[in-house]
Backbone bond lengths (Angstrom), bond angles and torsions (degrees), N, CA, C in turn:
res aa  C-N    CA-C-N  psi(-1)  N-CA   C-N-CA  omega(-1)  CA-C   N-CA-C  phi
1 M - - - 1.528 - - 1.529 104.43 -
2 M 1.278 113.88 140.16 1.461 125.16 -176.77 1.570 110.33 -61.88
3 N 1.395 115.47 136.96 1.463 117.76 175.04 1.507 111.75 -64.10
4 M 1.374 114.11 149.98 1.449 122.60 179.10 1.469 109.99 -60.98
5 T 1.319 122.39 132.32 1.428 128.23 176.89 1.512 112.08 -85.64
6 P 1.356 117.84 159.14 1.501 116.97 -173.51 1.562 115.06 -63.66
7 T 1.284 118.53 -40.25 1.517 119.36 -174.79 1.562 105.43 -74.55
8 V 1.350 121.48 -36.32 1.430 121.47 -179.41 1.516 107.37 -64.58
9 K 1.336 118.66 -41.38 1.435 124.92 179.48 1.546 109.72 -59.29
10 Q 1.354 115.52 -46.56 1.498 117.97 -177.84 1.524 106.43 -65.66
11 L 1.269 120.97 -41.49 1.518 121.79 179.36 1.497 112.67 -61.92
12 L 1.349 117.48 -39.69 1.451 123.06 176.71 1.519 109.75 -63.25
13 I 1.337 120.43 -41.87 1.361 122.87 179.18 1.524 112.89 -65.63
14 I 1.384 115.87 -43.57 1.462 119.56 176.60 1.479 110.72 -58.87
15 N 1.355 120.96 -49.48 1.367 125.08 -177.54 1.563 112.17 -59.50
16 I 1.353 114.77 -39.18 1.519 119.42 178.57 1.482 108.86 -69.30
17 I 1.298 120.07 -41.53 1.469 122.41 176.33 1.461 110.51 -59.38
18 F 1.278 119.32 -47.61 1.447 124.35 177.04 1.489 113.99 -57.50
19 Y 1.384 112.74 -42.15 1.436 117.77 -177.78 1.515 112.23 -70.08
20 I 1.319 116.89 -44.24 1.454 117.91 177.35 1.494 111.64 -63.96
21 G 1.340 117.16 -42.20 1.432 120.65 -177.81 1.536 111.81 -64.51
22 S 1.328 116.79 -39.48 1.468 119.04 -179.73 1.508 110.89 -70.42
23 Q 1.350 120.37 -28.23 1.462 121.69 178.88 1.535 106.91 -72.00
24 V 1.368 119.24 -34.78 1.439 124.12 -178.35 1.511 109.93 -72.21
25 V 1.397 112.54 -52.15 1.464 118.33 -176.48 1.530 112.96 -68.51
26 G 1.296 113.83 -42.19 1.508 120.03 177.43 1.519 112.36 93.77
27 Q 1.246 117.17 -147.19 1.483 123.75 -173.03 1.478 113.96 -56.57
28 A 1.353 115.73 -35.01 1.486 118.02 -176.56 1.560 110.16 -61.08
29 A 1.331 116.54 -34.86 1.495 117.72 177.72 1.481 112.94 -68.17
30 Y 1.323 116.67 -34.91 1.462 123.17 176.45 1.547 110.78 -67.30
31 D 1.279 116.36 -37.26 1.464 120.42 -176.67 1.470 109.17 -70.87
32 I 1.400 119.53 -30.61 1.387 121.13 -177.69 1.606 113.76 -86.62
33 F 1.268 116.29 -36.62 1.477 123.37 -169.06 1.499 113.91 -104.34
34 S 1.377 119.87 -19.83 1.478 119.85 -177.78 1.573 106.25 -75.14
35 L 1.313 112.60 164.65 1.472 118.62 176.57 1.472 112.64 -93.66
36 Y 1.355 113.37 109.30 1.425 120.49 178.70 1.524 110.42 -98.48
37 F 1.408 116.67 156.67 1.437 122.98 -179.74 1.628 104.91 -59.28
38 F 1.290 117.30 140.19 1.491 120.73 -170.87 1.495 116.27 -71.71
39 E 1.333 116.67 -8.40 1.521 119.66 172.60 1.464 108.41 -95.76
40 N 1.304 121.53 -4.57 1.470 122.53 174.00 1.512 107.92 -82.20
41 N 1.305 117.57 141.61 1.483 121.57 -175.90 1.609 110.74 -71.81
42 K 1.348 117.60 -4.56 1.494 119.69 177.16 1.524 107.45 -89.56
43 F 1.302 121.34 -7.85 1.464 119.68 -179.67 1.493 109.46 -74.44
44 Q 1.445 110.59 139.44 1.397 121.13 178.99 1.487 107.59 -131.34
45 I 1.337 116.73 151.94 1.498 122.01 -173.89 1.478 113.33 -62.37
46 W 1.346 119.63 -24.15 1.418 121.80 -176.28 1.559 113.84 -88.22
47 Q 1.377 117.02 -8.30 1.378 121.10 -173.90 1.587 115.53 -63.25
48 P 1.425 116.30 -36.52 1.404 116.47 176.97 1.551 114.50 -57.23
49 L 1.336 118.36 -21.66 1.414 123.44 176.31 1.524 110.33 -93.44
50 T 1.370 117.77 -49.85 1.501 119.79 -169.51 1.506 111.99 -70.97
51 H 1.399 116.34 -25.34 1.470 118.28 -174.37 1.546 109.35 -62.03
52 M 1.369 118.65 -29.75 1.426 117.68 -174.97 1.536 112.95 -77.45
53 F 1.338 115.99 1.69 1.459 119.74 175.64 1.520 109.50 -110.23
54 M 1.329 117.84 3.08 1.485 121.69 179.46 1.541 106.66 -105.36
55 H 1.327 115.66 154.46 1.488 120.10 -177.40 1.569 105.60 -142.11
56 A 1.263 110.56 166.91 1.515 117.88 -179.16 1.477 113.65 -56.24
57 Q 1.349 117.05 143.44 1.447 123.53 -179.39 1.538 110.41 -66.39
58 M 1.269 115.94 153.47 1.444 123.26 173.98 1.553 109.11 -57.75
59 P 1.329 120.72 145.00 1.498 126.05 9.32 1.489 116.91 -89.93
60 N 1.375 116.55 16.64 1.446 117.60 -179.10 1.550 108.83 -84.06
61 F 1.282 113.31 79.41 1.515 121.64 -179.39 1.468 113.12 -82.08
62 M 1.365 119.97 -17.82 1.404 122.36 -177.15 1.483 111.98 -70.06
63 H 1.257 120.05 -27.01 1.469 122.54 -178.21 1.544 109.63 -59.52
64 I 1.355 115.17 -55.38 1.484 116.37 -179.85 1.522 112.32 -68.25
65 L 1.361 116.38 -34.17 1.509 122.48 -177.87 1.495 106.49 -62.57
66 F 1.331 121.95 -53.41 1.467 119.45 -179.08 1.468 113.32 -60.79
67 N 1.418 118.66 -40.90 1.443 119.06 -174.73 1.521 110.20 -71.70
68 M 1.333 119.45 -36.37 1.477 118.94 178.26 1.462 113.09 -72.85
69 F 1.369 119.86 -33.26 1.439 121.80 176.04 1.525 110.35 -64.88
70 A 1.344 115.80 -38.93 1.441 118.36 176.70 1.518 113.10 -69.98
71 L 1.328 119.17 -37.75 1.403 123.32 173.70 1.479 114.75 -56.93
72 Y 1.358 115.51 -46.08 1.440 123.40 173.51 1.521 114.35 -62.12
73 S 1.305 115.92 -49.18 1.455 121.33 -174.26 1.502 111.41 -66.51
74 F 1.372 116.76 -51.84 1.397 119.28 -170.70 1.565 110.89 -92.40
75 G 1.335 114.01 -35.44 1.445 117.50 -179.57 1.449 117.11 -63.79
76 S 1.344 115.51 -38.12 1.502 121.71 178.47 1.560 112.17 -63.00
77 A 1.324 114.79 -39.87 1.409 119.01 176.96 1.567 113.38 -64.31
78 L 1.315 113.93 -41.89 1.462 120.13 -178.82 1.595 113.10 -71.20
79 E 1.341 112.37 -41.65 1.538 117.07 174.22 1.553 110.34 -62.51
80 H 1.267 115.50 -38.02 1.457 113.76 179.86 1.514 114.81 -59.75
81 F 1.352 117.82 -32.54 1.447 119.08 178.81 1.526 113.47 -90.96
82 W 1.327 117.46 -29.20 1.411 123.30 -175.20 1.577 115.58 -90.66
83 G 1.258 112.33 -32.72 1.502 117.69 -168.88 1.534 110.03 93.01
84 G 1.291 119.12 161.22 1.431 124.44 -173.75 1.508 116.40 -64.92
85 K 1.313 118.92 -41.77 1.431 118.43 -176.77 1.514 114.58 -69.81
86 K 1.330 113.66 -42.68 1.451 119.16 177.36 1.536 113.42 -64.31
87 F 1.357 113.57 -36.12 1.479 119.32 -178.28 1.557 105.63 -71.69
88 L 1.319 120.59 -42.01 1.429 121.22 -176.57 1.520 110.47 -64.58
89 F 1.365 117.34 -44.20 1.433 124.08 178.32 1.507 110.29 -57.15
90 F 1.319 119.00 -43.37 1.398 124.12 177.09 1.517 114.21 -65.02
91 Y 1.280 115.31 -43.25 1.456 121.68 -178.69 1.550 111.61 -63.99
92 I 1.375 114.71 -49.78 1.496 119.34 179.47 1.510 108.89 -64.18
93 S 1.331 117.70 -41.49 1.495 118.17 -175.31 1.505 109.38 -64.27
94 S 1.406 117.52 -41.11 1.420 116.50 179.07 1.510 109.95 -63.27
95 G 1.320 118.56 -42.28 1.493 119.40 178.04 1.532 112.86 -58.66
96 L 1.352 117.63 -36.84 1.454 123.14 -179.40 1.520 109.16 -72.22
97 G 1.350 117.05 -35.95 1.443 121.15 178.09 1.534 108.77 -65.47
98 A 1.366 115.90 -42.50 1.449 120.78 177.90 1.559 110.87 -54.77
99 A 1.339 112.72 -46.99 1.432 119.10 -177.86 1.491 112.31 -62.69
100 L 1.361 116.39 -41.57 1.533 120.79 -177.23 1.475 109.20 -65.84
101 L 1.384 120.45 -45.65 1.472 117.68 177.73 1.478 112.09 -65.56
102 H 1.313 119.38 -40.97 1.465 122.45 -178.22 1.584 108.21 -61.81
103 L 1.304 117.61 -41.69 1.450 116.49 175.99 1.509 115.85 -69.62
104 G 1.318 115.43 -31.77 1.412 118.69 178.17 1.543 113.93 -68.84
105 V 1.281 115.12 -40.18 1.478 124.23 173.44 1.523 108.32 -61.17
106 N 1.362 117.02 -48.55 1.471 120.56 -176.16 1.611 107.61 -63.70
107 Y 1.305 116.74 -37.02 1.501 119.70 179.02 1.510 105.74 -61.15
108 Y 1.282 122.83 -49.45 1.426 121.69 -178.73 1.499 112.40 -63.64
109 E 1.395 118.76 -46.09 1.410 117.33 -178.33 1.550 113.96 -67.77
110 F 1.337 115.71 -32.24 1.488 118.65 175.82 1.522 111.33 -66.17
111 H 1.362 117.30 -45.64 1.443 115.95 -172.66 1.512 115.25 -82.63
112 V 1.296 117.58 -11.64 1.461 120.13 170.22 1.539 110.06 -59.67
113 G 1.323 113.54 -47.09 1.508 116.21 178.86 1.494 113.99 -83.07
114 F 1.349 116.45 -40.60 1.550 122.33 -173.95 1.558 106.80 -64.05
115 D 1.314 117.24 -49.58 1.471 119.05 -174.69 1.535 112.46 -63.85
116 S 1.378 115.79 -34.97 1.378 117.69 176.70 1.547 114.61 -69.67
117 L 1.308 116.84 -35.45 1.444 121.72 172.13 1.558 111.53 -63.88
118 I 1.281 117.94 -42.24 1.499 121.48 -179.99 1.538 105.29 -65.59
119 Q 1.356 120.42 -44.28 1.435 117.92 -178.00 1.455 113.29 -67.17
120 A 1.322 117.80 -18.93 1.504 120.22 178.68 1.495 108.64 -86.97
121 G 1.253 122.88 -2.90 1.462 125.81 173.04 1.509 117.59 109.61
122 L 1.358 114.66 2.01 1.524 115.29 -179.61 1.555 105.90 -79.62
123 S 1.360 110.58 155.42 1.521 113.96 -177.09 1.517 107.29 -92.17
124 K 1.288 113.51 154.02 1.476 122.49 177.81 1.491 111.32 -59.30
125 S 1.348 117.78 -44.69 1.468 121.34 -177.77 1.520 109.37 -65.79
126 E 1.267 119.17 -35.03 1.517 118.46 179.62 1.490 112.12 -68.63
127 I 1.363 117.25 -42.71 1.434 120.95 177.19 1.484 111.87 -59.27
128 L 1.352 113.42 -52.28 1.514 119.32 -176.26 1.559 110.90 -63.98
129 S 1.302 121.20 -33.59 1.399 124.31 175.87 1.486 114.11 -56.85
130 W 1.430 113.01 -41.43 1.464 116.00 174.53 1.509 112.66 -67.02
131 L 1.342 118.00 -46.00 1.391 123.67 -179.75 1.479 116.28 -58.43
132 Y 1.389 115.30 -43.50 1.449 116.74 177.74 1.487 114.67 -68.98
133 K 1.285 117.32 -18.08 1.477 121.04 170.42 1.544 112.18 -80.50
134 G 1.356 115.12 -5.63 1.462 117.22 -175.86 1.470 114.88 77.39
135 E 1.270 118.36 24.56 1.519 121.70 -173.93 1.532 108.23 -130.63
136 L 1.363 113.70 156.09 1.469 124.50 175.67 1.545 106.19 -115.46
137 N 1.407 109.88 130.11 1.432 115.94 174.56 1.506 112.27 -70.76
138 P 1.329 120.89 121.71 1.454 121.81 178.78 1.566 113.02 -56.97
139 Q 1.319 115.08 -28.58 1.482 119.19 -179.48 1.472 112.79 -63.37
140 W 1.379 115.43 -23.26 1.462 116.79 -178.63 1.552 113.61 -62.95
141 E 1.261 116.10 -24.02 1.418 122.49 179.92 1.523 116.31 -72.83
142 N 1.367 113.24 -3.26 1.497 120.70 169.08 1.476 110.27 -81.51
143 I 1.383 117.10 -14.34 1.486 123.08 179.59 1.505 116.30 -115.90
144 I 1.309 114.97 -38.22 1.474 120.17 176.56 1.506 107.60 -124.48
145 T 1.345 116.45 165.27 1.450 121.26 -179.83 1.625 109.68 -71.59
146 A 1.248 111.84 163.65 1.466 118.57 175.69 1.532 111.60 -60.21
147 T 1.386 112.60 -40.22 1.490 117.64 179.64 1.481 111.49 -65.69
148 E 1.358 117.66 -41.59 1.488 119.18 -179.95 1.571 109.14 -68.01
149 S 1.286 116.63 -35.63 1.436 118.23 177.95 1.565 111.24 -63.73
150 R 1.347 113.63 -48.28 1.473 118.97 178.08 1.541 111.99 -56.90
151 K 1.320 114.50 -49.04 1.476 116.82 -175.90 1.483 110.90 -67.98
152 M 1.331 118.01 -31.82 1.557 119.87 177.44 1.535 104.81 -63.15
153 G 1.339 117.46 -49.61 1.428 117.26 -175.88 1.600 114.63 -63.90
154 E 1.339 113.14 -42.79 1.438 115.97 -179.98 1.485 111.96 -62.08
155 A 1.471 117.98 -45.69 1.384 118.20 177.54 1.472 115.45 -55.57
156 F 1.349 117.21 -38.06 1.488 120.44 -175.94 1.536 114.09 -77.19
157 V 1.344 111.55 -36.44 1.499 114.68 -166.93 1.513 116.00 -101.50
158 I 1.279 114.43 -33.21 1.550 119.36 -176.31 1.527 113.45 -85.03
159 P 1.280 115.60 120.99 1.521 120.38 -179.18 1.527 108.57 -85.06
160 A 1.315 113.47 157.61 1.483 122.00 177.66 1.526 110.70 -101.89
161 V 1.269 117.76 135.81 1.480 121.66 177.42 1.519 107.97 -135.27
162 G 1.388 115.83 153.63 1.458 116.87 171.02 1.491 114.67 121.30
163 A 1.334 116.84 152.59 1.448 121.82 179.33 1.497 109.87 -90.75
164 S 1.277 122.55 11.03 1.399 123.68 -168.53 1.618 111.12 -64.90
165 G 1.283 115.14 -32.06 1.552 119.00 178.72 1.547 107.43 -64.42
166 A 1.319 115.63 -47.27 1.498 117.86 178.61 1.470 111.87 -66.12
167 I 1.396 119.45 -37.33 1.430 124.01 179.87 1.551 108.85 -63.12
168 Y 1.338 120.22 -40.58 1.426 122.75 178.69 1.408 112.33 -63.80
169 G 1.397 119.50 -33.79 1.449 123.17 174.50 1.516 108.97 -64.20
170 L 1.393 121.73 -38.52 1.410 126.45 176.50 1.551 109.29 -63.89
171 L 1.261 117.22 -41.27 1.483 118.78 -178.86 1.514 112.02 -61.73
172 V 1.411 111.62 -46.71 1.497 115.34 178.50 1.520 112.49 -61.75
173 A 1.377 115.81 -40.72 1.495 119.31 -179.05 1.578 108.54 -64.18
174 F 1.278 114.69 -41.48 1.519 117.98 -179.20 1.528 109.32 -61.21
175 A 1.342 114.51 -46.29 1.567 118.46 -174.62 1.530 105.54 -67.53
176 Y 1.377 119.63 -34.87 1.463 123.76 -176.65 1.536 106.86 -68.46
177 M 1.367 120.44 -41.59 1.508 122.36 -175.92 1.482 109.92 -84.11
178 F 1.312 119.52 -37.96 1.508 122.81 -174.24 1.560 108.48 -126.11
179 P 1.362 117.82 63.05 1.441 118.64 -177.15 1.521 117.90 -56.92
180 N 1.372 114.67 -32.02 1.449 119.85 -176.58 1.488 113.65 -95.55
181 A 1.357 120.94 9.40 1.451 124.25 173.75 1.492 111.99 -63.38
182 Q 1.284 117.08 132.50 1.491 123.70 -178.85 1.509 105.16 -81.52
183 L 1.324 120.18 121.80 1.468 124.02 174.71 1.564 108.74 -105.09
184 G 1.321 112.88 116.30 1.478 118.99 175.71 1.572 106.64 -102.10
185 L 1.308 117.53 116.31 1.464 123.62 -174.89 1.537 107.27 -120.15
186 M 1.308 112.62 149.20 1.444 119.36 -171.73 1.556 112.89 -65.87
187 F 1.350 118.12 -28.24 1.426 119.52 176.48 1.541 116.59 -92.28
188 I 1.326 114.19 1.74 1.496 118.48 176.55 1.565 108.12 -124.53
189 P 1.306 117.24 119.04 1.508 117.38 -171.52 1.511 117.21 -70.90
190 I 1.323 119.11 -15.18 1.430 122.36 -178.77 1.571 110.20 -123.42
191 P 1.314 117.39 145.39 1.528 121.73 177.40 1.527 108.10 -60.48
192 I 1.400 113.81 142.03 1.479 119.51 176.89 1.543 105.10 -127.84
193 K 1.290 117.19 138.38 1.471 122.90 174.52 1.526 109.29 -61.54
194 A 1.298 113.38 140.96 1.462 118.42 -176.80 1.616 112.33 -60.48
195 K 1.369 114.68 -32.04 1.506 113.02 -179.48 1.477 111.61 -69.92
196 Y 1.327 122.22 -14.36 1.443 123.14 174.30 1.453 111.45 -98.44
197 F 1.354 118.01 -35.57 1.539 119.65 -174.38 1.494 108.26 -70.04
198 V 1.289 120.92 -46.33 1.429 121.88 -170.60 1.591 113.95 -63.97
199 P 1.323 113.89 -48.05 1.514 118.09 173.09 1.496 112.89 -61.23
200 G 1.324 115.24 -36.99 1.471 118.97 178.66 1.536 112.91 -67.42
201 I 1.325 114.87 -41.52 1.503 116.62 -177.45 1.515 111.00 -71.60
202 L 1.424 116.38 -27.78 1.418 119.75 179.39 1.593 108.04 -69.99
203 L 1.357 114.87 -42.70 1.448 117.66 179.29 1.551 113.19 -67.67
204 V 1.315 115.37 -41.90 1.488 117.37 179.68 1.555 107.34 -68.70
205 D 1.313 123.60 -41.00 1.442 123.93 178.57 1.557 111.23 -61.81
206 L 1.330 118.41 -35.37 1.445 121.25 177.59 1.516 111.82 -68.46
207 V 1.356 114.82 -43.06 1.498 118.80 -178.38 1.602 108.81 -65.55
208 L 1.334 114.16 -46.17 1.427 117.15 -179.39 1.503 112.86 -69.46
209 G 1.340 114.84 -29.40 1.470 117.00 179.93 1.539 108.87 -66.78
210 F 1.298 120.17 -40.12 1.487 120.84 177.71 1.544 110.31 -64.37
211 K 1.338 117.49 -22.87 1.441 119.59 175.73 1.519 111.42 -87.90
212 G 1.337 117.22 -3.20 1.443 117.00 -178.84 1.492 115.14 90.17
213 E 1.279 117.70 17.30 1.474 126.78 -176.21 1.544 110.79 -128.51
214 A 1.332 117.66 168.71 1.545 120.73 173.96 1.430 110.00 -157.48
215 I 1.334 113.12 161.66 1.485 120.13 179.06 1.513 107.42 -73.88
216 F 1.348 116.25 -51.84 1.506 118.67 -176.68 1.506 108.48 -98.67
217 G 1.291 120.28 147.50 1.435 122.66 168.62 1.547 113.98 106.23
218 G 1.283 119.27 -8.43 1.484 117.34 169.38 1.502 114.83 85.17
219 G 1.360 118.14 44.88 1.452 116.71 165.94 1.487 113.20 118.34
220 S 1.363 114.94 -147.39 1.463 119.69 -174.11 1.429 110.18 -83.38
221 G 1.409 113.49 174.55 1.454 121.13 -178.28 1.480 116.97 80.32
222 I 1.356 115.90 14.37 1.474 119.12 -176.24 1.623 108.94 -85.63
223 A 1.296 112.94 136.33 1.453 118.88 179.23 1.516 109.60 -83.36
224 H 1.392 114.83 80.58 1.442 117.35 -172.89 1.452 118.14 -67.41
225 F 1.420 115.00 -23.65 1.466 117.97 177.39 1.497 109.76 -77.61
226 A 1.330 118.58 -18.74 1.501 118.36 167.93 1.446 111.43 -66.75
227 H 1.322 117.50 -39.34 1.540 122.90 176.36 1.511 106.10 -56.22
228 L 1.325 115.68 -51.61 1.485 118.81 -174.38 1.486 110.91 -67.94
229 G 1.306 118.90 -34.75 1.439 124.57 176.31 1.522 110.71 -59.19
230 G 1.346 117.64 -47.18 1.446 120.79 176.42 1.449 115.13 -65.70
231 A 1.340 116.53 -36.45 1.474 121.77 175.99 1.527 109.74 -66.93
232 L 1.287 118.36 -43.87 1.471 122.16 -179.32 1.451 111.89 -61.31
233 T 1.330 113.24 -48.24 1.513 120.72 179.83 1.569 109.19 -60.04
234 G 1.320 117.69 -45.05 1.431 121.56 178.20 1.562 110.37 -58.33
235 F 1.337 115.43 -46.39 1.478 118.16 -175.60 1.503 110.98 -65.01
236 L 1.316 118.12 -39.64 1.442 122.70 -179.29 1.508 112.12 -66.19
237 M 1.357 115.94 -40.97 1.449 118.30 177.47 1.503 109.89 -69.24
238 M 1.307 121.46 -38.97 1.528 118.50 178.23 1.516 109.43 -68.87
239 Y 1.268 118.40 -35.20 1.504 119.78 177.35 1.465 111.93 -61.49
240 Y 1.397 115.62 -48.56 1.426 121.51 178.57 1.505 113.36 -60.90
241 W 1.396 115.07 -47.79 1.450 117.70 -179.46 1.566 112.91 -60.02
242 K 1.324 114.26 -42.88 1.429 116.45 -179.95 1.550 113.24 -66.11
243 K 1.363 115.50 -39.16 1.445 120.17 178.71 1.548 112.13 -62.77
244 S 1.335 115.01 -38.40 1.483 122.84 -173.73 1.533 109.54 -95.35
245 Q 1.333 117.48 1.86 1.506 122.27 -177.70 1.556 109.70 61.17
246 F 1.271 119.82 19.85 1.485 123.57 -177.10 1.511 108.35 -69.92
247 N 1.354 118.01 -28.14 1.480 118.95 -176.78 1.539 113.35 -69.96
248 R 1.358 118.43 -3.36 1.452 120.34 178.47 1.521 112.64 -84.92
249 N 1.345 115.85 -10.01 1.417 118.71 179.42 1.528 117.30 -99.61
250 R 1.263 120.37 144.43 1.429 124.61 174.89 1.508 111.13 -95.22
251 W 1.258 117.45 135.04 1.509 121.31 -179.94 1.546 111.03 -86.11
252 D 1.289 118.28 54.00 1.470 120.43 -179.48 1.548 112.75 -114.81
């Protein structure tokens, strides 16, 4: 197994510091650094960056464990070929791309229900007062469906945390650079080439995400569109770098 590279090591340390600190501080840390919907008054401009260093609260230890293992495994290989500066740029960009798509999907899912309620004559302040309490008014289901009501509430209230979007960018980059690399994973008994594994895991994660489940992260409540946003950003960057021959240069 490849030795841990310097930038990957620093990212691991930062993630662990954030994780320990957030467990000590508690909900206040999650309120400040998690990624909230941008129409929620808890949203702050730094959250698209800081959310990728936050992870699920204990006892959900598997969320940070899987992400950090993937960062070490795939990140070290990529940094070895790219150098630290280019790797860090790619990692942060994938995380920001994940945040952008996640917020875009949340905007759509929130306004499908919210705009219908407004058009039916409900006031904005009344709707938001329910949402800020973390509750859904059962009467809304006389206007919108239960699913639309639930998705509106989840988009507005539930924040996103985790490095998964950036990690999915790394997975795509690894498969792009080393498509025939054999990946042996603990939950798959036989090695699978990266060019098959990564598209497969994206497809499965999307399907399970619509069902409220996910492969990584320990269950429901996973921001699967953030995963896809990180993967899409990673793919677009790899495509551009290859087309422009930019990937031949080291940022040192």
